[in-house]
N, C-alpha and C positions, 0 to 999 in steps of 0.2 A: 541171670540175678533178677532178682523180684520186683514184679512192678513198681514203683516207689508209692504210688496212687493206691493200691492194691495191701502196701505192707500199713499204710498209714490209715486207713480203714479198722487193717487189725491191731491199729496200738490204740485209733477213739474206741473200737469196741470192748478190748481190753480194759480199758481205764473206767469206761462205765459198767462194766464189771467187778469193778475193783481190783483185777488180777492182770498185772503186767509180765507176762511171761520174759525171760529173758534171750527166746529164740525171735521175738520180732525185731528186728533189723532197725530199730530205730535212730543209729547213727548216719544212713546211709542217708535220711531225710537231712539230718543236721548236717551232713555235709554238702548237702546238695541247695541249701539254704545259703551256710555259707559261700559257696562256690561263684552262687548267682549273685551277690554282692559284691565278693575281690573284683568278679568282671565289669562289672557296672558302676563299680566306683570310677571307673575311665569312660562308660559312655553315655550316662544320664543326661550328663550336662546340657548335650543337645538338643531336649525336647523339655525342660523347664520353662513354665510360663512364670510372666511378670507375679503373678500374684501372690509368689510364696509370700509369707508372714511367718514370724518367728511368733511360740508360745510361752506362755511361762515356764517353762521347764521341769514343770509338777504340776500335776496333777491326775486326776480318778479317772480310769479310763476302763472301758467298757469293755467285758470280757464276757460272754458265756450270761449266766447268771451275777454275775457279781462282777464290781469296780474294782481296778487293785490301783493303786500309788507309784507311777514310775518318775522317780526324779530324773533329774540328768546327771551325768558323770563327774562327783565331784571333785571342784581342783584345774576341771578342766578345758572352762571358760563358754561350757558349752549352753545351745538352748534345743528344746523341744521346737519342731517345725510347724505345729500346730496344722492349718489349713495347707501347708506347702506341704507334709509330708510326700503328696504325690508325686516328686520328684524322686525319690526311689521306689515308684509302683513297679517298674523293670528288674527290681531288685530282690521283688518276691514272688515265686513261684506260683503256682494256682494253690496247692496244698495247703497254702501259709497265709495269715492275714496281717500286715503290719500293725500295730499298734503305736508304736512313737517312734519318731526317728530326730537323731542330736544331731547338729555341728556344730563349729565353732560360733560362736555370735558374731566374731567379726568375717564370719563366709557366705552368714545370711544374705547380703545384699547383693554379693556377685554371682549366688546361683542363679540369676536366673539371667545374667548377662550370654549363655551359651558359651565362655570363653575358658572355664575350667576341665584341665584335660583328668586333674586328680582328685577327688576330695576324700584328705585325710589332716585330722581321725575324723571319724564319725562313729555312731552308735546307733544300732537298731532293736528293737523289740519285736517280736511276733510272737501267732500264736497258730497253732493247727488245729485248721478249720473243720474235721474229722470230730476232737477230739476239746473244741472250747468248753464245751458246756460239762466236760465229764471231775467230777472228782476222783480228787486223787491222795492217800493215803500216806503216810511216812514209810509204809512199807512196801506200797508200790513205788513210791518214788527212789525207795532205795534197789530198787530191783531195777528200773529202767537206769539207774548209772551202774549198776552190775552188768547190763546189758550194752550198753554205749563203750564200756571199759573194755569188754570184750573183744568190741566186732573192729574199733579204729583202727588196727594195724590191716585186719584182714580187707577192707572196701574202701581204706583212702583214695589210693590212685584212682582205682575205676568209676567211684562215685564223681572225684571232680571230672572225671574223662565225659563220664554222661551230664554232668553239672553244663558244662562245655556246650554239648550239643544239643541241650535243651535249653539253652542259655540263645545261643543263636538261632534257635529255632525260632524261641520267643521274639528275638529285637528282631529277625526278618520280619516276623507276622504284623511288630509295629510302626515297622517303615522308619526304620532306626539302623544306626551305624553298626555294623559286626565287626571290625575289624581289630576286633581283642580274642589274644587268646592267653593261657597259663602255663607255665612249667609244671615241673612232677612238683606238687605239693612234702612238704617234711614237717613231721610232725614234732611237735615242741614239748608232747608231752601232757601231763595233769597238772594245771597251773593249782586250783586248791580243791578241797571237797569240803564238804559242811553238810549240815542236816537237812537241809532245805535245798543244798544246790552243791552243782558241780561244773568245774572249767576245764578246759584242754585246750593247749595253743596249735599254730598252723600258718605256717609259712608257705607264700606260695609266689613266683616270680610272673605279674603279667603286663601283659607286650599289649602296648596301642600305640597305632602310626609310627611303629620301630622304635619309642621309648617302652623301656623296660624298670619299672619299678615290682623292686622286692615289700610284697605286702605282712603285715602279722597282723594274725585275729586271736584275739581270746573268747572265746565260744562258751555259752552256759547254759546250762540247763539248770533255771527255777524252779520248785514248787512254792505257788503264791496266791494265798488263802485261798488251799488246796485243790490248782489249780497251776497246769502246766503252761510255761513261758520259757521262748527263746533270746536269749540278746545275746549281745555280738559288739564289741568292741575292736572296730580298725585303726590301725595306724602303717605308715609306710615306715619301710626298715631305714635306719640310720646308719647306728653304729651297734655291737654289742649288746649294748645297753635298750635296746628297742623293745626285745624279747620278755625279760623282765620289767620296764617299765610299764606295757599292756597287760602283763601279769598283776604290777601293780593297782593301774588304774581299774580294770576288769575286780579285782576282788574289793576294793574302796566303794566302786558300783553297785556291787552285788549287795555288799553290805548296808549299805544305803535304800532299796528298794526295800529288803528283807524287814528292816527296822520301821523304813515306810507303811510296812504292810500288817503289822504288830497291832 
């Protein structure tokens, strides 16, 4: 399989030249980022410092040559962590930059205690470093979505294994706990498709310290102010309604982000 960093460079170059070929393995980067955060949900609490502070939940976030509005997921009781979003640094591979991190307001005070084994629900917004300043047309975005939808099935399993290896190496380098693993992921299919947004769902069992939780994630590709961002909404599986709830929450959040940037 192609190196994800090399693939990322190709994507950035393609966006810069206003060409997004369906041959670019965009979905591998998408999945790698998703897996990083799935795994990190179990491990990152051990390195949080007491400086965690919640932000206003909606504001302007710099991205390349623009600023974008990123409201909190509607109706979830979430806030953006502001200066405390470094809590999620282990969840973000080097290819990406974390723009915003949202957690339940009631969880903010406990983030620095180191007692939480899994944080759910939560939501992240990231950008590709190599493409952060790239302007993407509506046609480019359509091509990008076409590429993602064609590749999901073919690379899902291998990308998650690659993600697990990268995650463990990253955690080891940071001297953090690496007793985390996940089982075979299940694709939940397309959640929704809009003019400037596409989302699909995944579920994977994540095991830490002998305890396993099925995590459901809505993975969203967005075109905001002619730039590409990734958004992720995570929740622990409770019953058969959880995937539908994640899909609904992801769509409401997407609509809010798009509306805030009109």
